[in-house]
C-alpha positions as CSV (number, residue, x, y, z in Angstrom):
1,M,0.0,0.0,0.0
2,N,1.3,3.4,-0.9
3,K,1.4,5.4,2.4
4,L,1.8,8.8,0.6
5,E,-1.5,8.2,-1.3
6,L,-3.1,7.2,2.0
7,L,-1.9,10.5,3.6
8,E,-3.1,12.6,0.7
9,I,-6.6,11.0,0.9
10,L,-6.8,11.7,4.7
11,E,-5.4,15.2,4.3
12,D,-8.1,16.0,1.8
13,N,-10.9,14.4,3.9
14,A,-10.2,12.9,7.3
15,R,-13.8,11.5,7.5
16,V,-13.1,8.9,4.8
17,T,-13.5,5.4,6.3
18,P,-10.8,2.7,6.0
19,E,-13.3,0.7,3.9
20,E,-13.5,3.6,1.4
21,I,-9.8,4.1,1.4
22,A,-9.2,0.4,0.8
23,V,-11.3,0.7,-2.4
24,M,-9.4,3.8,-3.6
25,L,-6.0,2.1,-2.9
26,Q,-7.1,-1.3,-4.1
27,S,-6.2,-2.7,-0.7
28,D,-8.1,-4.3,2.3
29,P,-9.5,-2.4,5.2
30,A,-7.4,-4.2,7.8
31,S,-4.2,-3.1,6.0
32,V,-5.5,0.5,5.9
33,R,-6.3,0.5,9.6
34,R,-2.8,-0.9,10.4
35,A,-1.1,1.8,8.2
36,I,-3.2,4.6,9.8
37,K,-2.3,3.3,13.3
38,E,1.4,3.2,12.4
39,L,1.3,6.7,11.0
40,E,-0.4,8.0,14.1
41,E,2.0,6.3,16.4
42,N,5.1,7.6,14.6
43,K,3.6,11.1,14.5
44,T,3.3,11.3,10.8
45,I,-0.4,11.9,11.3
46,L,-0.5,14.6,14.0
47,K,-4.2,15.5,14.2
48,Y,-7.5,15.2,12.4
49,M,-9.1,18.6,11.8
50,T,-12.3,20.3,10.8
51,L,-12.1,23.6,8.9
52,V,-14.8,25.9,10.2
53,N,-16.1,29.2,8.8
54,W,-16.5,30.9,12.2
55,E,-18.1,33.9,10.6
56,K,-21.0,31.8,9.3
57,A,-21.3,30.2,12.7
58,G,-21.8,33.6,14.2
59,E,-18.6,33.7,16.1
60,E,-16.3,36.7,15.7
61,K,-12.6,35.9,15.9
62,V,-9.6,38.1,15.2
63,S,-6.6,36.6,13.5
64,A,-3.2,38.1,13.1
65,M,0.2,37.2,11.7
66,I,3.1,38.6,13.7
67,E,6.5,38.9,12.2
68,V,9.1,38.2,14.9
69,R,12.8,39.0,14.8
70,I,14.8,37.1,17.3
71,T,18.4,36.6,18.3
72,P,19.4,33.0,17.8
73,Q,20.7,31.3,20.9
74,R,24.0,29.3,21.0
75,D,23.6,25.6,20.3
76,V,19.8,25.8,19.7
77,G,19.4,28.6,17.2
78,F,15.8,29.8,16.8
79,D,14.3,26.6,18.3
80,A,14.2,27.5,22.0
81,V,12.4,30.8,21.4
82,A,10.0,29.2,18.8
83,R,9.2,26.3,21.2
84,R,8.4,28.9,24.0
85,I,6.1,30.8,21.7
86,C,4.3,27.6,20.7
87,R,3.2,27.0,24.3
88,F,0.8,30.0,24.3
89,P,-2.8,28.9,23.7
90,E,-3.5,31.9,21.5
91,V,-0.8,30.8,19.1
92,R,-2.2,28.7,16.1
93,S,1.0,28.3,14.1
94,V,4.7,29.2,14.3
95,R,7.0,29.0,11.2
96,L,10.7,29.7,10.7
97,M,11.0,32.1,7.7
98,S,13.7,33.3,5.3
99,G,13.8,37.0,4.6
100,A,13.4,40.1,6.7
101,Y,12.1,38.4,9.9
102,D,12.7,35.0,11.6
103,L,9.4,33.7,12.7
104,A,5.8,34.0,11.4
105,V,3.5,33.6,14.4
106,F,-0.2,33.2,13.6
107,I,-2.6,33.8,16.5
108,E,-6.3,34.1,17.3
109,G,-8.2,36.2,19.8
110,R,-11.7,37.5,20.5
111,T,-10.8,41.2,19.9
112,M,-8.0,43.3,18.4
113,R,-7.2,44.5,21.9
114,E,-6.8,41.0,23.1
115,V,-4.4,40.2,20.3
116,S,-2.5,43.5,20.8
117,N,-2.2,42.8,24.6
118,F,-0.8,39.3,23.8
119,V,1.9,40.8,21.6
120,A,2.8,43.5,24.0
121,T,2.7,41.6,27.3
122,K,3.6,38.0,26.3
123,L,5.3,37.8,22.9
124,A,7.5,40.9,22.9
125,T,8.7,40.3,26.4
126,I,10.3,36.9,25.7
127,E,14.1,37.0,26.0
128,G,15.6,36.9,22.6
129,V,12.7,38.6,20.8
130,V,14.2,41.7,19.1
131,S,11.1,43.1,17.4
132,T,7.5,42.3,16.4
133,T,5.3,43.6,13.6
134,T,1.6,42.7,13.8
135,H,-0.6,42.2,10.7
136,F,-4.4,41.8,11.4
137,V,-6.3,39.6,9.0
138,L,-9.1,41.6,7.5
139,K,-10.7,38.8,5.4
140,T,-9.9,35.2,4.6
141,Y,-10.6,34.2,1.0
142,K,-8.9,30.7,1.0
143,Q,-7.7,28.6,3.9
144,D,-5.9,25.3,3.9
145,G,-6.8,24.9,0.2
146,V,-10.5,25.6,0.6
147,I,-12.2,28.7,-0.8
148,V,-14.0,30.2,2.2
149,D,-16.5,32.4,0.4
150,D,-16.3,31.9,-3.3
151,G,-18.9,34.5,-4.2
152,E,-19.0,33.1,-7.8
153,E,-22.7,33.3,-8.4
154,D,-22.3,35.7,-11.3
155,R,-18.8,36.8,-12.5
156,R,-20.1,38.8,-15.6
157,L,-19.4,42.5,-15.6
158,M,-22.3,44.7,-15.2
159,I,-23.1,46.9,-18.3
160,T,-24.4,50.4,-17.7
161,P,-25.7,52.6,-20.4
């Protein structure tokens, strides 16, 4: 069984049953279950997720991406500061970047003030953090490969006399 194909199927739709996957991969359900269990145990599969449009659910959330410049530490580089940032519950994602800043930190909060307070009191005060620049998300068009609000009812240009 091709584990990469199995991972692609699960990444696209985590609700697919082992029986359905077995048909897609021309395998048997027991082999699929064993492969999934192994991939979970060796931490190749980290989590199963549901992508929610919180705006449609009536829940207001504020998202922001914070550019963080840090001073690398001896023997651990950026890892120690990145791991510390990862521990905050507001933090959704942390990525090491090339370019003008070192880390891209994605966070969520209930209000802009809550996000700003997190940056000022928790993130910027971490030893090794040199500077932060906060970018608030105004609208999400596509997330994790899914168009959030396609608005493609009618793409024709309006003609006015």
